DSSP file (Angstrom, degrees, kcal/mol; ACC not computed):
  #  RESIDUE AA STRUCTURE BP1 BP2  ACC     N-H-->O    O-->H-N    N-H-->O    O-->H-N    TCO  KAPPA ALPHA  PHI   PSI    X-CA   Y-CA   Z-CA
    1    1 A M     >        0   0    0      0, 0.0     4,-2.2     0, 0.0     5,-0.1   0.000 360.0 360.0 360.0 -54.3  -18.6  -78.4  -35.3
    2    2 A E  H  >  +     0   0    0      1,-0.2     4,-2.4     2,-0.2     5,-0.2   0.886 360.0  52.5 -68.9 -36.9  -22.3  -78.5  -34.7
    3    3 A N  H  > S+     0   0    0      1,-0.2     4,-2.4     2,-0.2    -1,-0.2   0.907 109.5  48.7 -67.6 -38.3  -22.1  -81.9  -33.1
    4    4 A E  H  > S+     0   0    0      2,-0.2     4,-2.3     1,-0.2    -2,-0.2   0.915 109.1  54.4 -60.9 -40.5  -19.4  -80.7  -30.6
    5    5 A K  H  X S+     0   0    0     -4,-2.2     4,-1.8     2,-0.2    -2,-0.2   0.911 110.2  45.2 -57.0 -47.6  -21.4  -77.7  -29.8
    6    6 A M  H  X S+     0   0    0     -4,-2.4     4,-1.9     1,-0.2    -1,-0.2   0.882 113.1  52.5 -67.9 -36.0  -24.4  -79.9  -28.9
    7    7 A H  H  X S+     0   0    0     -4,-2.4     4,-1.8    -5,-0.2    -2,-0.2   0.884 107.1  48.5 -69.6 -35.3  -22.3  -82.1  -27.0
    8    8 A L  H  X S+     0   0    0     -4,-2.3     4,-2.4     2,-0.2    -1,-0.2   0.849 106.9  57.3 -66.1 -35.4  -20.7  -79.5  -24.9
    9    9 A R  H  X S+     0   0    0     -4,-1.8     4,-1.9     2,-0.2    -2,-0.2   0.861 106.9  49.7 -62.3 -35.5  -24.2  -78.1  -24.2
   10   10 A H  H  X S+     0   0    0     -4,-1.9     4,-2.4     2,-0.2    -2,-0.2   0.899 110.4  50.5 -60.2 -39.9  -25.0  -81.7  -22.8
   11   11 A V  H  X S+     0   0    0     -4,-1.8     4,-2.5     1,-0.2    -2,-0.2   0.926 110.1  49.7 -67.9 -41.0  -21.8  -81.5  -20.7
   12   12 A M  H  X S+     0   0    0     -4,-2.4     4,-2.3     1,-0.2    -1,-0.2   0.885 112.5  47.2 -66.2 -41.0  -22.9  -78.1  -19.4
   13   13 A L  H  X S+     0   0    0     -4,-1.9     4,-1.9     2,-0.2    -1,-0.2   0.852 110.4  52.6 -62.2 -36.3  -26.4  -79.5  -18.5
   14   14 A Y  H  X S+     0   0    0     -4,-2.4     4,-1.4     2,-0.2    -2,-0.2   0.963 110.0  47.6 -61.0 -51.3  -24.8  -82.4  -16.9
   15   15 A E  H  X>S+     0   0    0     -4,-2.5     5,-1.6     1,-0.2     4,-0.8   0.843 111.8  52.4 -55.2 -42.4  -22.6  -80.0  -14.8
   16   16 A F  H  <5S+     0   0    0     -4,-2.3     3,-0.5     1,-0.2    -1,-0.2   0.859 108.6  48.2 -68.1 -37.7  -25.7  -78.0  -13.9
   17   17 A R  H  <5S+     0   0    0     -4,-1.9    -1,-0.2     1,-0.2    -2,-0.2   0.679 101.2  62.6 -69.7 -23.0  -27.6  -80.9  -12.7
   18   18 A K  H  <5S-     0   0    0     -4,-1.4    -1,-0.2    -5,-0.1    -2,-0.2   0.757 113.2-122.3 -73.8 -24.9  -24.7  -82.0  -10.6
   19   19 A G  T  <5 +     0   0    0     -4,-0.8     2,-0.2    -3,-0.5    -3,-0.2   0.693  60.6 145.2  95.7  18.4  -25.3  -78.7   -8.8
   20   20 A V      < -     0   0    0     -5,-1.6    -1,-0.3     1,-0.1    -2,-0.1  -0.586  51.8 -98.0 -93.8 158.2  -21.8  -77.3   -9.3
   21   21 A S     >  -     0   0    0     -2,-0.2     4,-2.8     1,-0.1     5,-0.3  -0.201  31.3-107.5 -68.8 157.9  -21.2  -73.4   -9.8
   22   22 A V  H  > S+     0   0    0      1,-0.2     4,-3.5     2,-0.2     5,-0.2   0.940 120.6  47.5 -46.9 -49.4  -20.7  -71.8  -13.2
   23   23 A G  H  > S+     0   0    0      1,-0.2     4,-1.8     2,-0.2    -1,-0.2   0.851 111.6  48.5 -64.6 -36.0  -17.1  -71.3  -12.5
   24   24 A T  H  > S+     0   0    0     -3,-0.2     4,-2.2     2,-0.2    -1,-0.2   0.845 112.4  50.6 -77.7 -40.4  -16.5  -74.9  -11.3
   25   25 A A  H  X S+     0   0    0     -4,-2.8     4,-2.7     2,-0.2    -2,-0.2   0.958 110.5  49.8 -68.6 -42.9  -18.4  -76.3  -14.4
   26   26 A Q  H  X S+     0   0    0     -4,-3.5     4,-2.6    -5,-0.3    -2,-0.2   0.920 111.7  46.9 -64.5 -37.3  -16.3  -74.2  -16.7
   27   27 A K  H  X S+     0   0    0     -4,-1.8     4,-2.2    -5,-0.2    -1,-0.2   0.889 113.1  49.1 -63.8 -38.5  -13.1  -75.3  -15.1
   28   28 A N  H  X S+     0   0    0     -4,-2.2     4,-0.8     2,-0.2    -2,-0.2   0.924 114.0  45.5 -66.7 -43.3  -14.2  -78.9  -15.3
   29   29 A I  H >X S+     0   0    0     -4,-2.7     4,-3.1     1,-0.2     3,-0.9   0.911 112.1  52.0 -67.1 -41.9  -15.2  -78.7  -18.9
   30   30 A Q  H 3X S+     0   0    0     -4,-2.6     4,-2.5     1,-0.3    -1,-0.2   0.859 102.1  61.0 -64.9 -38.1  -11.9  -76.8  -19.7
   31   31 A S  H 3< S+     0   0    0     -4,-2.2    -1,-0.3     1,-0.2    -2,-0.2   0.750 117.2  31.0 -67.0 -20.3   -9.8  -79.6  -18.0
   32   32 A V  H << S+     0   0    0     -3,-0.9    -2,-0.2    -4,-0.8    -1,-0.2   0.849 128.1  34.8 -96.2 -42.0  -11.1  -82.0  -20.5
   33   33 A Y  H >< S-     0   0    0     -4,-3.1     3,-1.6     1,-0.2    -3,-0.2   0.678  81.8-171.4 -85.4 -20.1  -11.8  -80.0  -23.7
   34   34 A L  G >< S+     0   0    0     -4,-2.5     3,-1.5    -5,-0.3    -1,-0.2  -0.431  72.5   1.9  60.6-125.0   -8.9  -77.6  -23.3
   35   35 A D  G 3  S+     0   0    0      1,-0.3    -1,-0.3    -2,-0.2    -5,-0.1   0.582 129.4  62.6 -73.4  -4.7   -9.2  -75.0  -26.0
   36   36 A R  G <  S+     0   0    0     -3,-1.6    -1,-0.3    -6,-0.1    -2,-0.2   0.508  79.2 111.5 -86.2  -6.6  -12.4  -76.3  -27.3
   37   37 A A  S <  S-     0   0    0     -3,-1.5    -7,-0.1    -7,-0.2   -11,-0.0  -0.386  77.5-102.2 -69.8 145.6  -14.2  -75.7  -24.0
   38   38 A P        -     0   0    0      0, 0.0    -1,-0.1     0, 0.0    -8,-0.1  -0.281  39.9-103.7 -73.2 152.8  -16.8  -73.0  -24.0
   39   39 A A     >  -     0   0    0      1,-0.1     4,-1.6     4,-0.0     3,-0.5  -0.336  32.2-106.0 -75.1 162.8  -15.9  -69.6  -22.4
   40   40 A L  H  > S+     0   0    0      1,-0.2     4,-2.2     2,-0.2     5,-0.1   0.788 120.8  57.2 -54.2 -35.7  -17.2  -68.7  -19.0
   41   41 A R  H  > S+     0   0    0      1,-0.2     4,-1.9     2,-0.2    -1,-0.2   0.916 105.0  52.0 -58.1 -44.5  -19.7  -66.3  -20.5
   42   42 A T  H  > S+     0   0    0     -3,-0.5     4,-2.0     2,-0.2    -2,-0.2   0.845 111.1  46.4 -63.1 -38.4  -21.2  -69.1  -22.6
   43   43 A V  H  X S+     0   0    0     -4,-1.6     4,-3.4     2,-0.2     5,-0.3   0.940 109.2  54.1 -73.8 -40.1  -21.6  -71.4  -19.5
   44   44 A K  H  X S+     0   0    0     -4,-2.2     4,-2.3     1,-0.2    -2,-0.2   0.905 110.4  49.9 -60.1 -40.1  -23.2  -68.5  -17.4
   45   45 A K  H  X S+     0   0    0     -4,-1.9     4,-1.8     2,-0.2    -1,-0.2   0.920 113.6  42.7 -71.4 -42.9  -25.7  -68.1  -20.3
   46   46 A W  H  X S+     0   0    0     -4,-2.0     4,-2.9     2,-0.2     5,-0.2   0.947 112.8  52.1 -69.1 -45.9  -26.6  -71.8  -20.5
   47   47 A F  H  X S+     0   0    0     -4,-3.4     4,-3.1     1,-0.2     5,-0.3   0.929 107.9  53.1 -58.2 -39.1  -26.8  -72.1  -16.8
   48   48 A G  H  X S+     0   0    0     -4,-2.3     4,-1.6    -5,-0.3    -1,-0.2   0.919 110.4  48.3 -61.1 -38.8  -29.2  -69.0  -16.7
   49   49 A R  H ><>S+     0   0    0     -4,-1.8     5,-1.9     1,-0.2     3,-0.6   0.985 112.1  48.4 -61.3 -52.3  -31.4  -70.9  -19.3
   50   50 A F  H ><5S+     0   0    0     -4,-2.9     3,-1.9     1,-0.3    -2,-0.2   0.885 109.6  52.2 -62.5 -38.1  -31.4  -74.0  -17.3
   51   51 A R  H 3<5S+     0   0    0     -4,-3.1    -1,-0.3     1,-0.3    -2,-0.2   0.854 106.9  53.7 -61.7 -30.5  -32.2  -72.1  -14.1
   52   52 A N  T <<5S-     0   0    0     -4,-1.6    -1,-0.3    -3,-0.6    -2,-0.2   0.416 126.0-105.1 -83.3   4.2  -35.2  -70.5  -15.9
   53   53 A G  T < 5S+     0   0    0     -3,-1.9     2,-0.8     1,-0.2    -3,-0.2   0.538  78.9 132.9  85.9   3.4  -36.3  -74.0  -16.7
   54   54 A D      < +     0   0    0     -5,-1.9    -1,-0.2    -6,-0.2    -2,-0.2  -0.817  17.3 163.1 -87.6 102.0  -35.3  -74.0  -20.4
   55   55 A F        +     0   0    0     -2,-0.8     2,-0.6    -3,-0.1    -1,-0.1   0.147  32.0 124.4-108.5  15.5  -33.5  -77.3  -21.1
   56   56 A N        -     0   0    0      1,-0.1     4,-0.1    -7,-0.1    -2,-0.0  -0.673  44.3-165.3 -71.9 120.2  -33.8  -77.1  -24.9
   57   57 A L        +     0   0    0     -2,-0.6    -1,-0.1     2,-0.1     2,-0.1   0.420  53.5 104.7 -88.3   5.6  -30.2  -77.3  -26.2
   58   58 A E  S    S-     0   0    0      1,-0.1     2,-0.1   -49,-0.0    -2,-0.1  -0.479  83.8 -94.0 -78.3 158.3  -31.0  -76.1  -29.7
   59   59 A D        -     0   0    0     -2,-0.1     2,-0.1     1,-0.1    -1,-0.1  -0.420  42.2-115.4 -63.4 136.1  -30.1  -72.6  -30.7
   60   60 A Q        -     0   0    0     -2,-0.1     2,-0.1     1,-0.1    -1,-0.1  -0.459  35.0 -97.4 -72.8 155.5  -32.8  -70.1  -30.3
   61   61 A L        -     0   0    0     -2,-0.1     2,-0.4     1,-0.1    -1,-0.1  -0.464  40.4-134.0 -68.6 143.3  -34.2  -68.4  -33.3
   62   62 A R        -     0   0    0     -2,-0.1     2,-0.1    -3,-0.1    -1,-0.1  -0.782   6.5-138.3 -95.4 142.5  -32.6  -65.0  -34.0
   63   63 A S        +     0   0    0     -2,-0.4     2,-0.2     2,-0.1    -1,-0.0  -0.506  54.8  92.0 -85.5 166.3  -34.5  -62.0  -34.9
   64   64 A G  S    S-     0   0    0     -2,-0.1    -2,-0.0     2,-0.1     0, 0.0  -0.461  79.9 -71.1 126.4 156.8  -33.2  -59.8  -37.6
   65   65 A R        -     0   0    0     -2,-0.2     2,-0.1     1,-0.0     3,-0.1  -0.722  48.2-131.9 -87.9 120.2  -33.6  -59.4  -41.3
   66   66 A P        -     0   0    0      0, 0.0     2,-0.3     0, 0.0    -2,-0.1  -0.488  31.6 -98.4 -74.3 150.7  -32.0  -62.3  -43.4
   67   67 A S        +     0   0    0      1,-0.2     0, 0.0    -2,-0.1     0, 0.0  -0.424  46.0 172.6 -64.0 125.5  -30.0  -61.4  -46.2
   68   68 A G        +     0   0    0     -2,-0.3     2,-0.6     2,-0.1    -1,-0.2   0.259  41.8 108.9-113.9   9.8  -32.3  -61.7  -49.4
   69   69 A I        -     0   0    0      3,-0.0     2,-0.4     4,-0.0     3,-0.0  -0.777  54.0-158.6 -98.6 125.3  -30.1  -60.3  -51.9
   70   70 A D    >>  -     0   0    0     -2,-0.6     4,-1.3     1,-0.1     3,-0.5  -0.751  21.5-127.7 -98.8 143.6  -28.7  -62.9  -54.3
   71   71 A D  H >> S+     0   0    0     -2,-0.4     4,-3.0     1,-0.2     3,-0.6   0.912 108.0  62.4 -51.5 -47.8  -25.5  -62.2  -56.3
   72   72 A D  H 3> S+     0   0    0      1,-0.3     4,-2.4     2,-0.2    -1,-0.2   0.843  98.4  53.8 -53.7 -38.7  -27.2  -63.1  -59.4
   73   73 A I  H <> S+     0   0    0     -3,-0.5     4,-1.5     2,-0.2    -1,-0.3   0.874 111.3  44.8 -61.3 -39.8  -29.6  -60.3  -59.0
   74   74 A V  H <X S+     0   0    0     -4,-1.3     4,-2.5    -3,-0.6    -2,-0.2   0.903 112.2  53.9 -68.7 -47.3  -26.7  -57.7  -58.6
   75   75 A C  H  X S+     0   0    0     -4,-3.0     4,-2.3     1,-0.2    -2,-0.2   0.848 107.0  51.1 -60.2 -37.4  -24.9  -59.3  -61.5
   76   76 A A  H  X S+     0   0    0     -4,-2.4     4,-1.8    -5,-0.2    -1,-0.2   0.869 107.6  52.5 -64.2 -40.0  -28.0  -58.9  -63.7
   77   77 A L  H  X S+     0   0    0     -4,-1.5     4,-2.4     2,-0.2    -2,-0.2   0.945 111.2  46.2 -60.1 -47.9  -28.4  -55.3  -62.9
   78   78 A V  H  < S+     0   0    0     -4,-2.5    -2,-0.2     1,-0.2     6,-0.2   0.935 112.3  50.3 -62.2 -40.8  -24.7  -54.6  -63.9
   79   79 A E  H  < S+     0   0    0     -4,-2.3    -1,-0.2     1,-0.2    -2,-0.2   0.806 110.5  49.9 -70.9 -23.3  -25.1  -56.5  -67.1
   80   80 A E  H  < S+     0   0    0     -4,-1.8    -1,-0.2     1,-0.3    -2,-0.2   0.917 134.6  11.3 -69.1 -43.4  -28.3  -54.6  -67.9
   81   81 A N    ><  -     0   0    0     -4,-2.4     3,-2.0    -5,-0.1    -1,-0.3  -0.836  64.4-171.5-139.9  96.4  -26.4  -51.4  -67.2
   82   82 A P  T 3  S+     0   0    0      0, 0.0    -3,-0.1     0, 0.0    -1,-0.1   0.722  88.9  57.9 -63.9 -19.8  -22.6  -51.6  -66.8
   83   83 A R  T 3  S+     0   0    0     -5,-0.1    -5,-0.1     2,-0.0     2,-0.0   0.287  76.0 134.2 -92.7  14.8  -22.5  -47.9  -65.7
   84   84 A I    <   -     0   0    0     -3,-2.0     2,-0.2    -6,-0.2    -6,-0.0  -0.342  49.5-135.8 -54.3 134.9  -24.9  -48.5  -62.7
   85   85 A T     >  -     0   0    0      1,-0.1     4,-2.8    -2,-0.0     3,-0.2  -0.611  19.8-111.8 -94.7 159.0  -23.7  -46.9  -59.5
   86   86 A T  H  > S+     0   0    0      1,-0.2     4,-3.6     2,-0.2     5,-0.2   0.882 118.5  57.6 -45.5 -46.3  -23.7  -48.5  -56.1
   87   87 A E  H  > S+     0   0    0      1,-0.2     4,-2.5     2,-0.2    -1,-0.2   0.903 105.2  49.2 -61.8 -43.2  -26.4  -46.0  -55.1
   88   88 A E  H  > S+     0   0    0      2,-0.2     4,-2.7    -3,-0.2     5,-0.3   0.969 111.5  49.3 -56.3 -53.3  -28.7  -47.1  -57.9
   89   89 A I  H  X S+     0   0    0     -4,-2.8     4,-3.0     1,-0.2     5,-0.3   0.970 113.2  47.3 -49.0 -56.2  -28.3  -50.8  -56.9
   90   90 A A  H  X>S+     0   0    0     -4,-3.6     5,-2.2     1,-0.2     4,-1.0   0.877 113.1  47.3 -51.9 -42.6  -29.0  -50.0  -53.4
   91   91 A E  H  <5S+     0   0    0     -4,-2.5    -1,-0.2    -5,-0.2    -2,-0.2   0.899 114.6  46.9 -71.8 -38.5  -32.0  -47.9  -54.2
   92   92 A R  H  <5S+     0   0    0     -4,-2.7    -1,-0.2     1,-0.2    -2,-0.2   0.813 120.2  36.5 -61.4 -38.9  -33.4  -50.6  -56.6
   93   93 A L  H  <5S-     0   0    0     -4,-3.0    -1,-0.2    -5,-0.3    -2,-0.2   0.448 107.0-122.6-101.6   0.3  -32.9  -53.5  -54.3
   94   94 A K  T  <5 +     0   0    0     -4,-1.0     2,-0.2    -5,-0.3    -3,-0.2   0.905  69.1 127.8  60.7  41.2  -33.8  -51.6  -51.0
   95   95 A I      < -     0   0    0     -5,-2.2    -1,-0.2    -6,-0.2     2,-0.2  -0.703  67.0 -84.5-121.4 171.7  -30.4  -52.4  -49.5
   96   96 A D    >>  -     0   0    0     -2,-0.2     4,-2.0     1,-0.1     3,-0.7  -0.502  34.8-120.0 -78.6 151.1  -27.7  -50.3  -47.9
   97   97 A N  H 3> S+     0   0    0      1,-0.3     4,-2.3     2,-0.2     5,-0.1   0.874 113.9  55.1 -62.6 -37.4  -25.2  -48.7  -50.1
   98   98 A S  H 3> S+     0   0    0      1,-0.2     4,-2.9     2,-0.2    -1,-0.3   0.824 107.8  51.2 -65.1 -27.3  -22.3  -50.7  -48.3
   99   99 A T  H <> S+     0   0    0     -3,-0.7     4,-1.3     2,-0.2    -1,-0.2   0.852 107.6  48.9 -79.5 -29.6  -24.1  -53.9  -49.0
  100  100 A A  H  X S+     0   0    0     -4,-2.0     4,-2.3     2,-0.2     5,-0.2   0.922 114.0  49.3 -65.3 -45.6  -24.4  -53.1  -52.7
  101  101 A L  H >X S+     0   0    0     -4,-2.3     4,-2.9     1,-0.2     3,-0.5   0.978 108.7  53.4 -57.0 -60.6  -20.6  -52.3  -52.7
  102  102 A R  H 3X S+     0   0    0     -4,-2.9     4,-1.7     1,-0.2    -1,-0.2   0.780 109.0  47.1 -44.7 -40.8  -19.9  -55.5  -50.9
  103  103 A H  H 3X S+     0   0    0     -4,-1.3     4,-1.4     2,-0.2    -1,-0.2   0.870 111.5  51.1 -63.8 -44.4  -21.8  -57.6  -53.5
  104  104 A L  H <X>S+     0   0    0     -4,-2.3     5,-2.2    -3,-0.5     4,-0.9   0.925 110.5  49.4 -65.6 -45.9  -20.0  -55.8  -56.4
  105  105 A K  H ><5S+     0   0    0     -4,-2.9     3,-1.2     1,-0.2    -1,-0.2   0.925 109.6  51.4 -60.0 -42.4  -16.6  -56.4  -54.8
  106  106 A K  H 3<5S+     0   0    0     -4,-1.7    -1,-0.2     1,-0.3    -2,-0.2   0.764 110.2  49.8 -72.8 -21.5  -17.4  -60.1  -54.3
  107  107 A L  H 3<5S-     0   0    0     -4,-1.4    -1,-0.3    -3,-0.4    -2,-0.2   0.587 117.4-114.0 -89.2  -7.1  -18.4  -60.4  -57.8
  108  108 A G  T <<5S+     0   0    0     -3,-1.2    -3,-0.2    -4,-0.9    -2,-0.1   0.563  82.8 118.3  89.6  16.2  -15.2  -58.7  -59.0
  109  109 A Y  S   <S+     0   0    0     -5,-2.2     2,-0.4    -6,-0.2    -4,-0.2   0.604  71.9  50.5 -86.0  -7.0  -16.8  -55.5  -60.4
  110  110 A V  S    S-     0   0    0     -6,-0.7     2,-0.2    -5,-0.2    -2,-0.2  -0.993  89.4-118.5-131.1 140.9  -15.0  -53.2  -58.0
  111  111 A S              0   0    0     -2,-0.4    -6,-0.1     1,-0.1    -2,-0.0  -0.524 360.0 360.0 -75.0 136.2  -11.1  -53.3  -57.4
  112  112 A K              0   0    0     -2,-0.2    -1,-0.1    -7,-0.1    -7,-0.0   0.501 360.0 360.0 -76.2 360.0  -10.3  -54.1  -53.7
């Protein structure tokens, strides 16, 4: 999957360097790759990057807080106190209530 994504980015760069429009590039790519072709919006995004002089085909780093909660930590809290609530787990781990509940469901502590 990752290799195909990178390959399609090279194809988009090729189309950009040929000087074709975004729409034409997307149609050209779709005629070859069919349902695996990138959407028009994706081609527009990459052409925009190329126009700005950014020819790096790697994904850009994304901001946002990575999930740092390990299921083992939640499991240890439940084993320590089987009557612990999702609110208590959320408070102790400094996470949202829904995140605590999702981990509990994943571990099988809550019926779905």
